[in-house]
N, C-alpha and C positions, 0 to 999 in steps of 0.2 A: 483383539483386535490389534492390527496394523496402525503403526504412525510412521509417519514420514516427516523429518524434519528437514526443513528448508535452510541453509545457512548455519555455519559451525563459530559463529563471532563468542563476543566475550559474553554476551548475555545468553548464549544456548550452551558454552561450554569452558567458560571463563580465559579464552585464548589469551592469551599476553601475560597473564596474573598466575600465579600458581594456584589458584582456586578454580571451582569448577562450575561456574555460571550458575543460571535457574532452571532453565529449562531441564538440561540432563536429571540434577537432582530431582525435579520435582518428578519427573516419568518414574525415576528411581524408586522413591517414596510411593509412589502410585500402584508399580507392579509389587513393593512390598505389603501394601494392604492387602493384597489377594484378588487385585483386580485383573481383568482379561487380557495381558497384554501377551502379542504373540510373537512379533518381530518389530523392532525399531530402522528404517531407512534413513541413510542419513546423507546427504548432498553437501558438497562445498564446490567453491569456484573451481579449485585446484585439486590434485592428490596430496601435496603437502598439506594440506589445511584439513582435509578429510582425516589423514592418517593421522598427524597430530590430534585431531576429536578423537578416533577410535581409541587410539591411549589413554586417553583422558579418560573416555568411558569404561577400558579396562580398570584402569587405577580405580575409577570410582566403582567398579563392582567388587574389587577386590575389598575395599575397604568399609565398603557396607552389605559385604555379603548379599549381595542383592544380584541376583543372575539373569541375564536376557540378552535374545539373538540380536547385532548388531549387524547391519552391512550398508559401506559407504561408497561414496559415488562422488567422484571419478574413482575409479580403480587403477586407471592408467597416468601415465606422466603425464603433464601439459594442464591446460584450461579447459574446459567444456561448460561453458556457461548454460546450457540447455540441457545438461545429461537428468536433471531433476524429471523433464518430461518424459525420459524412459521410464522412470520408475512408477511415475501417474498413470501411465499407459499399461502397468504391468500389475498394478499394486491390487491386491484381491482384499473386497470388501468382508468384515466391517473395518472401517480404516476412517485416519482423522489425521489432517496435517497443521504444522509449526511454521509457520511463514515469518523467517526472522533476518531478511535480506534489508540491505539500504534503504530508508524510507521511499527515495523515487520509484523502486522497485516493487514495492508492496502492490500495487493494483496488477502490474502484469503477471505476477507469480500469484498472485491469491484468485486471480481471473483462471487460470489453468488448474487449480485445485477445484474450484468452485465449477467447474464446467465437466468434473469427472467425480461430482458428485459427493465431496469429501468435505467435511463439516469442518470448519478452519478457523483457527485462532493465530492472530495477525499481533506482532509487537507494536505496539504504538509508534508514532501515528497510527490510525487506519490508513489515511493517504494524505499526501501534502495539499489536494484540491478538492473541493465539493465534487465537482463533475467526476473525479475518479471514485469518490466515494458514493454518490448517490447511481453508479454503475454496479459496482460490487452489491449494494443492498437490493437492487434490481434484479440482477443474477442470483442471490443467495434466494431470493424469494420465488423467483423462478425455478428454482433448483430443488427447491423445499429444504435449503442447506443452513444449518445452523453456523453463522459467521460472527466470532467475537472480536475483543481487543484487548490484549494483555494489559489492561490498566490496574495494576495489581495494586495501585493504593486505596481500591475499593475496599480492600480485604485489611488495610491498618486499622488497628484497635483506634489508634487516636483520631482519625478519619472516623470510623463508625459512631465513635462518642458522638463526634458532632453533629453527623446525620439524626443519631438518635434522637439528640434534642431538639434538634432542628423541627423534626419532624412531630414531636410532643409539643411546639409550639412555646419552648419555653424561651426562644432567643425574641419571640416577638417578630414585629415586621423587620426583613435585613434593610440595613442601611450601606456598609461595605465590607468588603473582605480582602485584604491583605497578604502577599507570599512573597517570601524571599527565599531563594532557591539557586544553588549552585554549585558545579562539582569544578576538580584539579583540571589545570590548563592540560595534562597528559591526554585527556579526552580527545579535544579536538585537535591537539598538533602531532597526536603518534595513532593512538586507538583508530579513531575514524578519518584520520586524514586523507584517504583516499577519494572519499566521498563528501567530507564533510561542508562543501562547499555549495552541496545542493540540500543542507537541512540548514538548519539555525538552531541556538539554544531553549529557543522559544518552542521550536516545532519538537525539540529533542525533551528537554526537560520539563518547560513551563507547560506544555501539555496536559501533562499528568494533572495538575491542579485546575486546570480547566474544566476537565471530565469529573474533578473532585466536585467542583461546586455546582455542574449539572447533578450529580448524584446526591449531592446534599439536600438542593434546594427545587430541584425538577425545574427550576427555572429557565428562560430561553435568551441566549445573547442578542441584543438589538444592534449594537456599535461598536465598533473597536477602532483604538488609536494607539499606534508604538512610536517610539523611538528607538534608536540604538547608536552604539559605538564601534569603529574598526579602527583599534590600535595595538595590540599586542601580537593578535594574530596576524594582523596585515604584514607584521615585521619580519614574520615566520612566511611571509609567503602565499597565506592564504586568504581570501577574499570573503572573510564571513565575520559578523558581529561575535565582539567579545562580549557584550554585554546586550540587553533587550530590557527595556521597560513598556509595559504595553497594561494599558485601560480597559477592560470590559464592562458595558455598561448590558444590566442582565435585566429581564421583566419576570415576573413571577407568575404564577396562573393567577392570582388574584388583584394583578396588574400595578404592582408597586415594584419599582424602579431601585437598583443597587447597582453599587459600583467594586468591583475587581481588579487591584494592584496588582502585577505581578512583573516583581523586580529579579530577572535571572542572569546569571553567566556562568563562564566555562573557563574561568581565567585563574580560580583561587589555587592560592600556592600548593605545592606540591609536599609542604610542610605540613599542610592543613591535618586535622587530628583525625578526619571521615573524609570519605572519598565525596560524601553530598552533603551540604550546610542547607538546611530545610526549616523554615519555621512558617506558621498560620495562623492568623488572625480571623476573626468572623465579630463582627459586631451588628446586634439589632437592637431595638428599642427597651427590648427587656432583659437582654442578656448579652452578655462577651465572650469568647472561646478563644485561647492562646495554644497553640502547642508546638513546642520545641521538638522536632522531628529529627533534629540530630542528637542532643544531649537527651540520650535514655535511661541514664543515670550509671551506665559502664566506662570506667577509663583504667585503661592499660598502659602501664611504663613499665620497660626492661631496659636492662643496662645497654644494649645493644641498637635500641630501636626508639623512634620517636614515640611520643605520645599519641596514643591510639583510642578515640572515642567510638566503637564495634556497635553496628544496631542490632539487638540481640532479635529484633523482632520480623527481620524483611526475611535471609534467607541466610541461615547459618548451621554447621554441624555439630551437632553434640552427642558425648559418647553412652551409648548403650551399657546395658548390666554387660552385655555379652564382649564389649570392647570395641564391636564395628561401632560405626557411626551413622547416624540417620539426621536428614535435613529437616528443618522446621521454619516457618515464619508467613509472612502473606505472600509473600511471592512464591511460597511451595503452595500454598492453598490456592492463589490463584488460577494456578494451570493445573493442580489436581482438581478443581471444581468445573473445570473446561471438562478433562476426561470422565468427570464423572457425568455431567450432562450429555455427553456423545454416548456414552455406554446406556445411557436413560433413553435416549433417542432409539439406538437400535435394540433394545429391548420393549420398545413402543409403552414405555412408562410415561414419555413427554413427548410433544412435538414443539418444533424449534420457534415456533410463533409466541408457545406459552411462557418461554422464557424472556421475551419483550416487556423490561419494566422491574426487573430482578438482576438483568446482567449487562455488562459491557458490550452489547450486540452492533454490529454495524450501523442499526439506526440512532443507537444512543451516540456511537462514537461520530457521527456527522457533526454533531453540535460543536466539538471539540477542533475538530477538521475545520470547520468554518471559522471559526474563531483564528485558528494560526494563519489561514490563507489570506484572511481580512488582514491581519497585523504587518503580513508581508507586503500586502497591497500597500498600507498603511506607510511600511517605512519606504517604498518605492514612490511614494508621492508625498514629500514632505510633511510626514506624518499628519496625514489628514485623517478624519474621521470615516472609517467606513462603515456602511448603513446594510445591514442584514434581512433577509426577508425569511426568514426559518418558523415551519409550524410547529406546535408546540403546546 
């Protein structure tokens, strides 16, 4: 199977860091497991980023001992925003695509992939607007294409415990859930600076936990209210919220209503012991769940480095007996599951429609997209409540 990766950023390759991202290691591990990977085609916005991505891929192949063919585009100097279309037009089936570009480009790029009958994984969020999401859902169904969103937190064991116990009725009727989620200020001010004003901290980070509540409860969001602050990032010349506080009212299938509170920011200190600080609480009439998804039991302190609290469960390399490295974690599992699903479709063992309800499909992602769009409208309208009418 051929793969096209559209995007060369931090989540794909670890660009700007000494790491290798998540998508590239996941594809490597899928190949290691004996799966039918033929060739990876890779597009970046310019030759510099594409060349850097290729060098990372070569290094990763050396330290993992896993080899496969890679070709990058554009392969000449300058910027070519549409070079990926040339790859799409010549890509041989069976094939699939990864869309890892800035949020506001998701619909345009995913549309190009789906029109060429490519099963497609999009990094979160699916799109910033319901209108765009519905277009992708309709197009994927028309072309019988499997479309999914890379909501990797569905594979996090902490969240799976919450879902399993909720589905077993152990929490009773849900009353409220509370999420605090933040990242270091270098993310908006440096890593995503060129396009961050077309996103928000809720759209970039908070959307994960909107999806988790949908995944856990199968509830439907009915109204949203948000408020936010623009202080530090504004001083850096960026017109984007430092922090957003959002309330979401959900309705369960049984007709019960509960409130989700999201407190998110991306101006944590660079001295923070982890890139992400994330906590989740869930309270029902019969029980309570608390998950600290930052402090996972490991602390590292070296003579010349600050305290680090790594997440051993997300996407991390571990040494094998032969001294090569392998990547493990729920970030890896999310992507290899997509690749396994696509392979099963091509082998006629499953149809795209059969994945509804068990995967973060485009249809499932519509709920989280509706929330972030409603929150944006609330912020633009004096934090007024925004009502939604979603089926579910």
